[in-house]
C-alpha positions as a printed NumPy array, in Angstrom:
array([[  0.   ,   0.   ,   0.   ],
       [  1.297,   3.438,  -0.953],
       [  2.014,   5.511,   2.161],
       [  0.03 ,   8.7  ,   2.614],
       [  1.802,  11.868,   1.584],
       [  1.488,  13.228,   5.124],
       [  2.682,  10.037,   6.802],
       [  5.652,  10.406,   9.132],
       [  8.983,   8.95 ,   8.154],
       [ 11.366,   7.392,  10.717],
       [ 13.413,  10.582,  10.691],
       [ 10.625,  12.969,  11.66 ],
       [  8.048,  10.929,  13.579],
       [  9.854,  11.399,  16.899],
       [  9.569,  15.17 ,  16.891],
       [  5.867,  15.089,  15.998],
       [  5.036,  12.527,  18.678],
       [  6.937,  14.561,  21.246],
       [  4.555,  17.449,  20.614],
       [  1.578,  15.114,  20.952],
       [  2.981,  13.774,  24.23 ],
       [  2.958,  17.258,  25.671],
       [ -0.789,  17.5  ,  25.024],
       [ -1.841,  13.94 ,  25.677],
       [ -0.342,  10.5  ,  26.197],
       [ -2.837,   8.861,  23.876],
       [ -2.592,   7.944,  20.205],
       [ -5.814,   6.825,  18.544],
       [ -5.713,   3.731,  16.358],
       [ -7.889,   2.434,  13.545],
       [ -7.587,  -0.959,  11.885],
       [ -6.423,  -1.644,   8.368],
       [-10.081,  -1.818,   7.376],
       [-10.884,   1.512,   9.018],
       [-12.527,   0.342,  12.261],
       [-11.642,   2.143,  15.504],
       [ -9.511,   0.168,  17.959],
       [ -8.272,   0.868,  21.476],
       [ -5.728,   3.706,  21.569],
       [ -2.068,   3.062,  22.295],
       [  0.824,   4.887,  23.933],
       [  3.191,   7.236,  22.144],
       [  5.994,   4.709,  22.523],
       [  4.038,   1.955,  20.789],
       [  2.835,   4.328,  18.081],
       [  6.396,   5.472,  17.4  ],
       [  7.518,   1.859,  17.079],
       [  4.702,   1.067,  14.633],
       [  5.485,   4.13 ,  12.532],
       [  9.239,   3.523,  12.442],
       [  8.756,  -0.111,  11.455],
       [  6.351,   0.802,   8.66 ],
       [  3.444,  -1.017,  10.302],
       [  1.273,   2.086,  10.597],
       [  0.639,   5.434,   8.948],
       [ -0.743,   8.721,  10.192],
       [ -4.393,   9.409,   9.437],
       [ -4.571,  12.847,  11.058],
       [ -2.722,  14.978,  13.539],
       [ -5.634,  16.455,  15.517],
       [ -6.377,  14.325,  17.392],
       [ -3.315,  12.248,  16.568],
       [ -4.536,   9.06 ,  14.88 ],
       [ -2.731,   6.229,  13.121],
       [ -3.966,   3.401,  10.891],
       [ -2.463,  -0.061,  11.087],
       [ -1.076,  -1.512,   7.854],
       [ -1.491,  -5.129,   8.946],
       [ -4.416,  -7.311,  10.001],
       [ -5.016,  -7.696,  13.75 ],
       [ -7.553,  -9.289,  16.094],
       [ -9.462,  -6.01 ,  16.598],
       [-10.132,  -6.688,  20.289],
       [-11.798,  -3.734,  21.999],
       [-13.204,  -2.775,  25.399],
       [-16.491,  -1.096,  26.244],
       [-16.102,   2.648,  25.765],
       [-18.81 ,   4.98 ,  27.127],
       [-19.23 ,   8.451,  25.607],
       [-20.789,  11.172,  27.768],
       [-22.168,  14.171,  25.886],
       [-22.812,  17.533,  27.523],
       [-24.788,  19.091,  24.683],
       [-25.557,  22.645,  25.727],
       [-26.931,  25.191,  23.266],
       [-23.584,  26.785,  22.315],
       [-20.789,  25.373,  24.474],
       [-20.499,  21.713,  25.34 ],
       [-18.209,  18.83 ,  26.158],
       [-17.498,  15.203,  25.32 ],
       [-15.791,  12.532,  27.404],
       [-15.143,   8.903,  26.423],
       [-13.939,   6.386,  28.969],
       [-13.426,   2.747,  29.753],
       [-14.012,   1.323,  33.219],
       [-10.619,   2.599,  34.381],
       [ -9.405,   5.32 ,  32.02 ],
       [-10.649,   8.397,  30.178],
       [ -9.651,   8.133,  26.517],
       [-11.051,  11.354,  25.083],
       [-11.965,  14.715,  26.567],
       [-12.884,  17.884,  24.718],
       [-14.89 ,  21.067,  24.949],
       [-16.504,  22.726,  21.961],
       [-18.181,  25.973,  21.006],
       [-20.582,  26.08 ,  18.084],
       [-19.941,  29.111,  15.913],
       [-22.481,  31.356,  14.215],
       [-24.661,  32.005,  17.274],
       [-25.717,  35.545,  16.396],
       [-28.89 ,  36.806,  18.048],
       [-31.868,  36.196,  15.779],
       [-35.44 ,  37.409,  16.27 ],
       [-37.379,  35.561,  13.592],
       [-38.833,  32.255,  14.777],
       [-37.921,  30.539,  11.496],
       [-34.319,  31.71 ,  11.874],
       [-34.147,  30.449,  15.46 ],
       [-35.509,  27.082,  14.357],
       [-32.851,  26.84 ,  11.641],
       [-30.186,  27.797,  14.167],
       [-31.257,  25.014,  16.542],
       [-31.171,  22.534,  13.66 ],
       [-27.645,  23.646,  12.777],
       [-26.571,  23.189,  16.403],
       [-27.905,  19.634,  16.447],
       [-26.134,  18.856,  13.184],
       [-22.86 ,  20.224,  14.548],
       [-23.2  ,  18.205,  17.755],
       [-23.98 ,  15.029,  15.799],
       [-20.878,  15.601,  13.668],
       [-18.724,  15.971,  16.78 ],
       [-20.112,  12.76 ,  18.253],
       [-19.579,  11.011,  14.912],
       [-15.931,  12.125,  14.893],
       [-15.35 ,  10.409,  18.239],
       [-16.934,   7.233,  16.866],
       [-14.358,   7.283,  14.052],
       [-11.392,   7.045,  16.443],
       [-12.812,   5.056,  19.379],
       [-14.971,   1.889,  19.563],
       [-17.863,   3.597,  21.345],
       [-20.235,   1.017,  22.83 ],
       [-22.689,   3.431,  24.47 ],
       [-23.624,   7.12 ,  24.28 ],
       [-25.171,   8.956,  27.242],
       [-26.767,  12.357,  26.622],
       [-27.995,  14.939,  29.111],
       [-31.48 ,  15.841,  27.869],
       [-32.75 ,  18.287,  30.489],
       [-31.976,  19.895,  33.827],
       [-34.53 ,  17.78 ,  35.654],
       [-36.996,  14.981,  35.039],
       [-40.51 ,  16.426,  35.29 ],
       [-42.295,  13.178,  34.506],
       [-40.275,  11.134,  36.98 ],
       [-41.006,  13.609,  39.745],
       [-44.727,  13.39 ,  38.978],
       [-44.8  ,   9.636,  38.371],
       [-41.797,   7.666,  39.727],
       [-43.033,   4.504,  37.972],
       [-42.864,   5.938,  34.449],
       [-40.226,   4.441,  32.151],
       [-39.301,   3.467,  28.6  ],
       [-41.154,   4.896,  25.632],
       [-43.591,   6.754,  27.899],
       [-40.88 ,   9.406,  28.264],
       [-40.97 ,  10.164,  24.559],
       [-44.76 ,  10.088,  24.341],
       [-45.447,  11.909,  27.603],
       [-45.355,  15.476,  28.857],
       [-41.631,  16.158,  28.647],
       [-41.334,  17.202,  25.032],
       [-44.742,  18.88 ,  24.776],
       [-45.082,  20.836,  28.012],
       [-41.525,  22.122,  28.1  ],
       [-42.418,  24.045,  24.958],
       [-45.515,  25.624,  26.537],
       [-44.677,  26.137,  30.201],
       [-41.844,  27.844,  32.009],
       [-40.348,  26.133,  35.023],
       [-37.694,  27.07 ,  37.487],
       [-36.12 ,  24.42 ,  39.654],
       [-34.782,  25.549,  43.001],
       [-32.625,  23.167,  44.953],
       [-32.955,  23.127,  48.735],
       [-32.154,  20.804,  51.603],
       [-35.281,  18.745,  50.999],
       [-35.179,  18.47 ,  47.218],
       [-36.766,  20.432,  44.381],
       [-39.863,  22.54 ,  43.966],
       [-41.533,  24.052,  40.91 ],
       [-42.264,  27.747,  40.531],
       [-44.672,  28.509,  37.716],
       [-44.97 ,  31.754,  35.826],
       [-41.313,  32.776,  35.943],
       [-39.441,  33.051,  32.673],
       [-37.445,  29.965,  31.798],
       [-37.901,  29.96 ,  28.038],
       [-34.223,  29.534,  27.178],
       [-33.969,  26.402,  29.318],
       [-37.184,  25.003,  27.835],
       [-35.914,  25.661,  24.308],
       [-32.559,  24.05 ,  25.072],
       [-34.242,  21.012,  26.614],
       [-36.378,  20.598,  23.497],
       [-33.252,  20.708,  21.331],
       [-31.513,  18.146,  23.549],
       [-34.473,  15.774,  23.315],
       [-34.451,  16.041,  19.532],
       [-30.706,  15.367,  19.493],
       [-31.245,  12.34 ,  21.727],
       [-33.893,  10.958,  19.372],
       [-31.658,  11.628,  16.359],
       [-28.764,   9.747,  17.97 ],
       [-31.022,   6.769,  18.759],
       [-31.669,   6.433,  15.031],
       [-27.926,   6.351,  14.311],
       [-26.4  ,   4.324,  17.167],
       [-27.561,   1.111,  18.815],
       [-26.996,   2.02 ,  22.464],
       [-28.027,   5.546,  23.473],
       [-29.36 ,   6.485,  26.902],
       [-30.19 ,   9.686,  28.758],
       [-29.519,  11.461,  32.025],
       [-30.451,  14.771,  33.671],
       [-28.636,  17.906,  34.722],
       [-29.392,  17.612,  38.42 ],
       [-27.683,  14.195,  38.429],
       [-24.676,  15.653,  36.597],
       [-24.46 ,  18.54 ,  39.062],
       [-24.735,  16.324,  42.127],
       [-22.051,  13.977,  40.764],
       [-19.723,  16.903,  40.046],
       [-20.191,  18.442,  43.515],
       [-19.906,  15.093,  45.31 ],
       [-16.571,  14.412,  43.597],
       [-15.32 ,  18.004,  44.037],
       [-14.83 ,  18.639,  40.322],
       [-14.608,  22.137,  38.879],
       [-17.508,  23.328,  36.765],
       [-16.536,  22.747,  33.135],
       [-18.118,  21.088,  30.127],
       [-15.444,  18.374,  29.97 ],
       [-16.   ,  17.553,  33.649],
       [-19.762,  17.512,  33.154],
       [-19.334,  15.174,  30.185],
       [-17.32 ,  12.787,  32.352],
       [-20.037,  12.906,  35.032],
       [-22.622,  12.171,  32.356],
       [-20.615,   9.116,  31.271],
       [-21.43 ,   7.574,  34.644],
       [-17.979,   7.05 ,  36.188],
       [-15.683,   9.824,  37.39 ],
       [-13.261,   7.481,  39.192],
       [-11.036,   6.992,  36.178],
       [ -7.595,   8.121,  35.146],
       [ -8.21 ,  11.481,  33.464],
       [ -6.934,  12.712,  30.131],
       [ -4.331,  15.414,  30.719],
       [ -5.215,  18.903,  29.532]])
C-alpha cells in the first residue's frame, strides 16, 4: 500500500510525537479496514510508525492506521455528551481510564429574532453536535452514548413509575415548549415555581431531546440522564464546573484516570 503523503517517516516521527505527548499521552488507532480500535501509547505508536506497520491518518487528534491485520479486540467505551446550546463537552472512557476529553463551542450564534431563523439555528446546532459525536466514533470503539437531555426529570417527579417509551410520548417534550419552570434546589429536594421566565432552558431542553432521538436512530446504544444528576455527581466528587468535567459525570464514572489537559 502506498504511504500517505502526510505520513511520518522514521526521521521525523519522533519530533511530531513529542509534541503530541505534551498534550496527551494517547494515540488513537484504527484498523487496516478503518474500524476504531483501542488507543495506544506514544511509545508503541512510534515503534509502529518507524517499522512501517502504521501510517498517520490525522494529527488532531493524533490518529494512526495499522497496515497489517489484527484481532481487533476492543473494550467497552462509554461516551458522555454535555450538549448545551452553544458550548459543550465530550468525554469517552473505559471502566478505568478516560480516553477522550474535549470542549466545543458552536460558531455562528448571532442573536436572531425571527422564529424561522431560530428554528434553523437550533437545527444547525444539532447537526454540529452530531458531527462531533460522529468524529469520536471514528477514532474510538464507542459502545454506548449517554446524553444529558434536560436539567430535571418532570415526569419522573410526577410519576416515579414511568419508564421506557412513555418518556418520549409523555409530557416532557410537549409541556416544556408551553410552560416555564424554574427548579430551586434546597435541603429537601426540588420545587416548581410557575410563571417565571425559563424559556431559554425550555428551548434548550427541546433541542436536547431532539438530538437524543436523532442519535437513537444512528447508534444502537443511546441512553439519557439529567442535569441535576450531573451537578450532584460533580459536587460530590469536588470537580470544577466545566463542560469536559460535566461530560465525564454524564458518562457515569468519574473514578477513572483522566486525560491530561
